[in-house]
Structures are given as C-alpha cells and as structure tokens.
VEXDREN-2710 file (C-alpha; in Angstrom, 1 decimal):
% VEXDREN-2710
k/r/px/py/pz
1/MET/0.0/0.0/0.0
2/SER/3.0/2.2/-0.8
3/GLY/3.9/2.6/2.9
4/ALA/0.7/4.3/4.0
5/THR/-0.5/3.8/7.5
6/THR/-4.2/2.7/7.8
7/THR/-6.4/1.9/10.7
8/ILE/-8.0/-1.3/9.6
9/ARG/-7.1/-4.8/10.7
10/LYS/-7.4/-7.8/8.5
11/SER/-7.1/-11.5/8.9
12/GLY/-5.9/-14.0/6.4
13/ARG/-9.0/-16.0/6.9
14/LEU/-11.1/-13.3/5.3
15/ALA/-9.2/-13.5/2.0
16/SER/-11.7/-15.8/0.2
17/LYS/-14.9/-14.2/1.5
18/THR/-17.1/-12.1/-0.6
19/ALA/-17.3/-8.4/0.3
20/VAL/-20.5/-7.2/1.9
21/PRO/-21.8/-3.6/2.4
22/TYR/-20.0/-2.2/5.4
23/LYS/-21.8/-1.1/8.5
24/GLU/-20.1/-0.9/11.9
25/LYS/-21.8/-3.2/14.4
26/LYS/-23.3/-1.4/17.3
27/ILE/-22.5/-2.7/20.8
28/PRO/-24.6/-2.1/23.9
29/LYS/-23.8/1.2/25.6
30/LEU/-22.4/1.1/29.0
31/SER/-25.5/1.7/31.1
32/LYS/-26.1/3.3/34.4
33/ALA/-27.1/1.0/37.2
34/ARG/-29.4/1.8/40.1
35/VAL/-27.5/0.7/43.3
36/SER/-29.3/0.3/46.6
37/LYS/-27.5/1.6/49.7
38/ARG/-28.7/0.7/53.2
39/VAL/-28.3/3.5/55.8
40/VAL/-29.0/2.9/59.5
41/VAL/-30.4/5.9/61.4
42/GLN/-31.3/6.3/65.0
43/LYS/-34.6/7.7/66.2
44/SER/-34.8/8.8/69.8
45/GLN/-37.8/8.9/72.1
46/THR/-38.0/10.3/75.6
47/VAL/-40.0/8.2/78.1
48/SER/-41.0/9.8/81.4
49/SER/-41.7/7.9/84.6
50/THR/-42.2/8.6/88.3
51/VAL/-40.7/6.5/91.1
52/LYS/-40.8/6.8/94.9
53/ILE/-37.4/7.2/96.7
54/ASN/-37.3/7.7/100.5
55/GLU/-41.0/8.7/100.5
56/LYS/-40.4/11.3/97.9
57/GLN/-41.8/11.3/94.4
58/VAL/-39.0/11.6/91.9
59/LYS/-39.6/12.1/88.2
60/THR/-37.1/10.3/85.9
61/GLU/-36.6/10.3/82.2
62/LYS/-34.9/7.8/80.0
63/VAL/-34.2/7.9/76.3
64/LYS/-35.2/5.0/74.2
65/VAL/-33.4/4.6/70.9
66/ASP/-34.7/2.6/68.0
67/LYS/-32.6/1.6/65.0
68/ILE/-34.4/2.0/61.7
69/LYS/-33.1/0.7/58.4
70/VAL/-33.6/3.0/55.5
71/GLU/-33.0/2.0/51.8
72/LYS/-31.6/4.8/49.7
73/LYS/-31.4/4.4/45.9
74/THR/-28.8/6.3/44.0
75/ASN/-28.0/6.5/40.2
76/ILE/-24.3/5.9/39.5
77/SER/-22.3/5.0/36.4
78/ALA/-21.5/1.3/36.7
79/PHE/-18.5/1.4/34.3
80/SER/-16.7/4.0/32.2
81/ASN/-14.6/3.2/29.1
82/ALA/-13.2/6.7/29.1
83/PRO/-9.4/6.8/29.2
84/SER/-8.0/7.3/32.7
85/ALA/-5.0/9.2/31.3
86/SER/-3.9/10.1/27.8
87/TYR/-0.3/9.6/26.8
88/VAL/1.3/9.3/23.4
89/LEU/3.1/6.0/23.7
90/SER/6.0/7.0/21.5
91/ASP/6.8/10.0/23.6
92/ALA/9.3/10.1/26.5
93/ASN/9.4/6.7/28.3
94/HIS/5.7/5.9/28.1
95/LEU/6.2/2.5/26.4
96/GLU/8.8/1.5/29.0
97/ASP/6.4/2.6/31.7
98/ALA/3.6/0.5/30.0
99/ILE/5.8/-2.6/30.0
100/GLU/6.7/-2.2/33.7
101/HIS/3.0/-1.6/34.4
102/PHE/2.0/-5.0/32.8
103/LYS/4.8/-6.8/34.6
104/LYS/3.4/-5.5/37.9
105/HIS/-0.3/-5.8/37.3
106/ASP/-0.7/-8.6/34.7
107/PRO/2.4/-10.8/34.7
108/LYS/0.7/-13.4/32.5
109/LEU/0.2/-10.9/29.7
110/ALA/3.6/-9.3/30.3
111/SER/5.2/-12.7/29.5
112/TYR/4.4/-12.1/25.8
113/LEU/6.4/-8.9/25.8
114/ASN/9.7/-10.3/24.6
115/GLU/12.3/-8.3/22.6
116/GLU/10.8/-9.2/19.2
117/THR/7.2/-8.2/20.3
118/ILE/8.4/-4.9/21.8
119/ALA/10.4/-4.2/18.7
120/ASN/7.4/-4.8/16.4
121/PHE/5.2/-2.5/18.6
122/ARG/7.9/0.2/18.4
123/LYS/7.8/0.0/14.6
124/ARG/4.1/0.4/14.6
125/LEU/4.4/3.5/16.8
126/ALA/7.0/4.9/14.5
127/ARG/4.5/4.7/11.5
128/LYS/1.8/6.8/13.2
129/ARG/2.0/10.4/14.5
130/GLY/-1.0/11.9/12.7
131/VAL/0.9/13.2/9.7
132/ASP/-2.1/13.0/7.5
133/PRO/-5.3/12.2/9.3
134/PHE/-7.5/12.7/6.2
135/ARG/-5.4/10.1/4.4
136/THR/-5.6/7.7/7.3
137/LEU/-9.4/8.0/7.6
138/ALA/-10.0/7.9/3.9
139/SER/-7.8/4.8/3.6
140/GLY/-9.6/3.2/6.5
141/ILE/-12.9/3.7/4.7
142/ILE/-11.5/2.1/1.5
143/TYR/-10.2/-0.9/3.5
144/GLN/-13.5/-1.6/5.2
145/GLN/-14.6/-5.2/4.9
146/ILE/-12.4/-6.2/1.9
147/HIS/-9.1/-8.0/1.6
148/GLY/-5.9/-5.9/2.0
149/LYS/-4.6/-6.5/-1.5
150/ALA/-7.9/-5.7/-3.2
151/ALA/-8.2/-2.5/-1.0
152/ALA/-4.6/-1.5/-1.9
153/SER/-5.4/-1.9/-5.6
154/ILE/-8.6/0.2/-5.3
155/GLU/-6.7/2.9/-3.3
156/ALA/-4.0/3.1/-6.0
157/ARG/-6.6/3.6/-8.7
158/PHE/-8.4/6.2/-6.4
159/ILE/-5.1/8.2/-6.2
160/LYS/-4.7/8.0/-10.0
161/LEU/-8.0/9.7/-10.5
162/PHE/-6.2/12.9/-9.7
163/ASP/-3.5/14.8/-11.6
164/THR/-0.4/13.5/-9.9
165/THR/2.1/14.6/-12.7
166/ASP/3.9/17.0/-10.3
167/ALA/3.0/15.2/-7.1
168/LYS/5.7/14.3/-4.6
169/GLU/6.3/10.7/-3.6
170/ASN/3.7/9.2/-1.4
171/TRP/1.2/11.9/-2.4
172/TYR/-2.4/11.7/-1.4
173/PRO/-5.4/13.7/-2.6
174/SER/-6.6/16.5/-0.2
175/PRO/-10.2/17.1/0.8
176/ASP/-10.5/19.7/-1.9
177/ASP/-9.3/17.2/-4.5
178/VAL/-11.9/14.7/-3.4
179/LEU/-14.7/17.2/-3.5
180/SER/-13.7/18.1/-7.0
181/LYS/-14.8/14.6/-8.2
182/SER/-18.3/13.3/-8.6
183/ILE/-19.6/10.1/-7.0
184/GLU/-19.5/8.4/-10.4
185/GLU/-15.8/9.4/-10.9
186/LEU/-14.9/8.0/-7.5
187/LYS/-16.8/4.8/-8.2
188/SER/-14.7/4.4/-11.4
189/ALA/-11.7/3.6/-9.1
190/GLY/-13.6/0.5/-7.8
191/LEU/-15.2/2.2/-4.8
192/SER/-18.8/1.2/-4.0
193/ALA/-21.3/4.0/-4.2
194/ARG/-21.6/4.0/-0.4
195/LYS/-17.8/4.3/0.2
196/ALA/-17.6/7.0/-2.4
197/GLU/-20.2/8.9/-0.5
198/TYR/-18.4/8.3/2.8
199/ILE/-15.1/9.6/1.5
200/GLN/-16.8/12.7/0.1
201/CYS/-18.6/13.2/3.5
202/LEU/-15.2/12.9/5.2
203/ALA/-13.7/15.5/2.8
204/GLN/-16.5/17.9/3.5
205/LYS/-16.1/17.6/7.3
206/PHE/-12.4/18.4/6.9
207/ASN/-13.2/21.3/4.6
208/ASP/-15.8/23.0/6.8
209/LYS/-13.7/22.5/9.9
210/THR/-16.1/20.1/11.5
211/ILE/-13.0/18.0/11.9
212/THR/-10.0/20.0/13.1
213/PRO/-6.8/17.8/13.1
214/GLU/-4.7/20.8/13.9
215/ASN/-6.3/20.8/17.3
216/PHE/-6.1/17.1/18.1
217/ALA/-2.9/17.4/20.2
218/ASN/-4.9/19.6/22.6
219/MET/-8.2/17.6/22.5
220/THR/-9.4/14.7/24.6
221/ASP/-10.1/11.4/23.1
222/GLN/-13.8/12.0/23.5
223/GLU/-13.6/15.4/21.8
224/ILE/-11.8/13.8/18.8
225/GLY/-14.3/11.0/18.6
226/GLU/-17.2/13.4/18.7
227/GLN/-15.8/15.1/15.6
228/LEU/-15.0/11.9/13.6
229/ILE/-18.3/10.2/14.4
230/GLN/-20.1/12.8/12.4
231/VAL/-18.8/11.3/9.2
232/LYS/-21.0/8.7/7.5
233/GLY/-19.3/5.4/7.6
234/ILE/-17.2/6.2/10.7
235/GLY/-18.4/4.6/14.0
236/GLN/-16.8/4.1/17.4
237/TRP/-14.6/1.2/16.2
238/THR/-13.0/3.4/13.5
239/VAL/-12.5/6.1/16.1
240/ASP/-10.8/3.7/18.4
241/MET/-8.5/2.4/15.7
242/PHE/-7.6/6.0/14.7
243/LEU/-6.8/7.0/18.3
244/MET/-4.8/3.8/18.9
245/GLN/-2.9/3.3/15.6
246/GLU/-2.7/6.8/14.1
247/LEU/-2.4/9.0/17.2
248/GLY/-0.8/6.4/19.4
249/HIS/-2.9/7.2/22.4
250/SER/-2.2/5.0/25.4
251/ASP/-5.5/4.0/27.0
252/ILE/-7.9/2.9/24.3
253/MET/-10.1/-0.2/24.7
254/PRO/-12.0/-0.9/21.5
255/LEU/-15.1/-2.6/22.9
256/GLY/-16.5/-3.2/19.4
257/ASP/-13.5/-5.1/18.1
258/LEU/-14.1/-8.8/17.7
259/GLY/-10.4/-9.7/17.9
260/VAL/-9.9/-7.8/21.1
261/ARG/-13.1/-9.3/22.6
262/LYS/-12.0/-12.9/21.7
263/GLY/-8.5/-12.1/23.1
264/VAL/-9.9/-10.9/26.4
265/ALA/-12.1/-14.0/26.7
266/GLN/-9.1/-16.2/26.0
267/HIS/-6.6/-14.3/28.3
268/PHE/-9.0/-14.2/31.3
269/ASN/-10.2/-17.9/30.7
270/LEU/-13.8/-17.0/30.2
271/SER/-16.3/-19.7/29.2
272/MET/-17.8/-19.0/25.8
273/PRO/-21.7/-18.8/25.7
274/SER/-23.6/-21.4/23.8
275/ASP/-25.2/-18.7/21.7
276/LYS/-22.4/-17.6/19.3
277/LYS/-24.5/-14.6/18.1
278/LYS/-24.3/-12.9/21.5
279/ILE/-21.7/-10.2/22.1
280/PHE/-19.2/-11.7/24.4
281/PRO/-17.7/-10.6/26.7
282/LEU/-20.2/-7.8/27.4
283/PRO/-18.8/-4.3/27.2
284/HIS/-19.0/-3.7/30.9
285/HIS/-17.3/-7.0/31.6
286/MET/-14.4/-6.0/29.3
287/VAL/-14.0/-2.7/31.0
288/GLU/-14.0/-4.3/34.4
289/LEU/-11.5/-7.1/33.5
290/THR/-9.1/-4.8/31.7
291/ASP/-9.2/-2.1/34.4
292/ILE/-5.8/-3.5/35.6
293/TRP/-4.3/-2.4/32.3
294/ARG/-5.1/1.3/32.8
295/PRO/-3.7/3.7/31.6
296/TYR/-2.1/1.4/28.9
297/ARG/-5.0/-0.5/27.5
298/THR/-3.9/0.3/23.9
299/LEU/-0.9/-2.0/24.4
300/GLY/-3.1/-4.6/26.1
301/SER/-5.5/-4.5/23.1
302/TRP/-2.7/-4.9/20.6
303/LEU/-1.5/-7.9/22.6
304/MET/-5.0/-9.4/22.3
305/TRP/-4.5/-9.3/18.5
306/ARG/-1.1/-11.0/18.9
307/LEU/-2.7/-13.8/21.0
308/LEU/-5.0/-14.5/18.1
309/ASP/-2.4/-13.9/15.4
310/ILE/-4.5/-11.2/13.7
311/LYS/-2.5/-9.0/11.3
312/VAL/-2.9/-5.2/11.1
313/THR/-2.8/-3.7/7.7
314/GLY/0.5/-1.9/7.1
315/ASP/2.5/-4.2/9.5
316/GLU/3.4/-6.6/6.7
317/ILE/5.5/-3.9/5.1
318/GLU/8.3/-4.6/7.5
319/GLU/7.4/-7.8/9.3
320/GLU/5.1/-10.8/8.9
321/GLY/3.3/-10.4/12.3
322/VAL/1.4/-7.6/13.9
END
C-alpha cells in the first residue's frame, strides 16, 4: 500500500470471503445502574416515669433509641470506558512505563512482551503520529470489509483519479481534491457508491472544519471522537482504531473489536456462551476485566490481536506479524 498507515485490521481467513456492504456493528452502551445503599439511622424517644425514693416522688426520664433501616437508591455510572489518562506511547518513556505496568499488574500478559514483540510495537508506533489524518481515515474507509490486496489496488486507482504529474512521492489527494470529483468518478476507481459517499462526506467535514486535526494534540479522546463520528461510515470502532494506531494514544479499549473481545475472553479464561451470536464478553465485563491495564489499554488491546495472530494492515510492510 505504498507505505501508508491505515487503521484497519485484516485476517488471512477473510481472503476468500465475498465483500459485503459495510456497517459498523453497534455494541450495547455502558448503562447506568441503580444501586441500593442501606443506611442505619437512629430515632430517639423520651420516656418519662415517676418513682418513689425515700418517701419522695422523683420524676425520671430515659431515652429510648430505635434503629431504623432506610433504603436509599442512587444512580451511578456502573462502568466507564473513558481513558483514565492520555499519553502518546512513542513520547518520552511511556512505552517502557507501560511494559513495567504490565509486569506488575498482569504478569501473565507481560510474559508475551519479549524483545521481538516490543520491537514490532515500536515499529508500529513509528509509523503513526497523525501526519495526514485525512489520508488515514479515507484509507480506512477504503479498506472496510475487503481483503488488504484488493483494497490496496482500489486505493492506488483512487489516487490515480487525480492529476499527480507534479506530485511528490507518497502523495495523497486532499479534501479539496476529493470534493472536485463526482460520486461516479470516485466509483470508477472501484469504490462502492456507499464508500464514495463516505469519502466525500469525510472530505466535506475536513473542509468545513467540523474535523480539526490541527487541534487534536490539545483535545481529549472523547472530543476527537465526537468530531469523527459525524462522518457517515465512521463509527466508534474506526474512532478507536484511529486513536490507537494513528495518534498512538495510550489508554484505548476498542469494545466493538471482535479480535480484542476474543483475546480478552481467552486471556481471562472465560467460558464462551452457547449462543455464538451474543456479544461476548459484554462491554462492561471487558471494562472491568481490563481495568488493571489502565492507563495502557492500547498495548493490552494490541497484545490481544497478537494472541489470536491477527494482522494489522501496514505491518506486513516490515514484518510478517502484527
């Protein structure tokens, strides 16, 4: 793919499957739970009585205290998938800190962090940095639900739609370039009508400053996601992949990623449900189980792909594995 970084994973097992219209699968939202809290309060009552002492009437009082149980209900957020901290893993010593964190809090997973695995992850980090977010997201749309080689061929034809006579090496069309083409022209590169519309929508959002990549460095993950999610064809999974693989943010847990879900189930020795159609593990279970990885869940998620031998598009440029 001429060295371009994309945000889409692929598996060799998908090579022979027929492409289907892409739609990101929705996962259940993390809900708010009503939690009951029992509070014990005391209720006092003064009781008067009169007794006779040495022929004199003496009035006495004693306080009777009853314990009453009160049930108080409060709304609280059961789980949150929001990053607990946001580091760029390639900056400073954050990757080294992440490795030490796993050795301390999840030694089983840390055992996979040998020299080769760490070197591969460093190479992946070196290929990100948000140099061209539009290219990354457009390329991600092109790669949705089709084999990597087929997607690379379509993307090459997509680039050739534009006048690249004087273009520099590794050139990619800008949002303005894309908006200068009709849907039919974009389809001539092999894009489906839906993907052509998605890429034009993406270009428009960059053009009208709905998406502001120049501000990403000063924005939270949630703020970046809120901008990207406004593009047709981009859901939470694509947002998570962008934050993890393009921006290198440290604490992303992609709850909608099938590979990560399967990896979590395997790593934590969960029994698979009999109904294979059910989402498993459930999002709140994943958040709870992987809480020990915070604030480095990006590395943990990547290791889940390693456990299942799932390749990430772009990695095969330099090595065979992820």
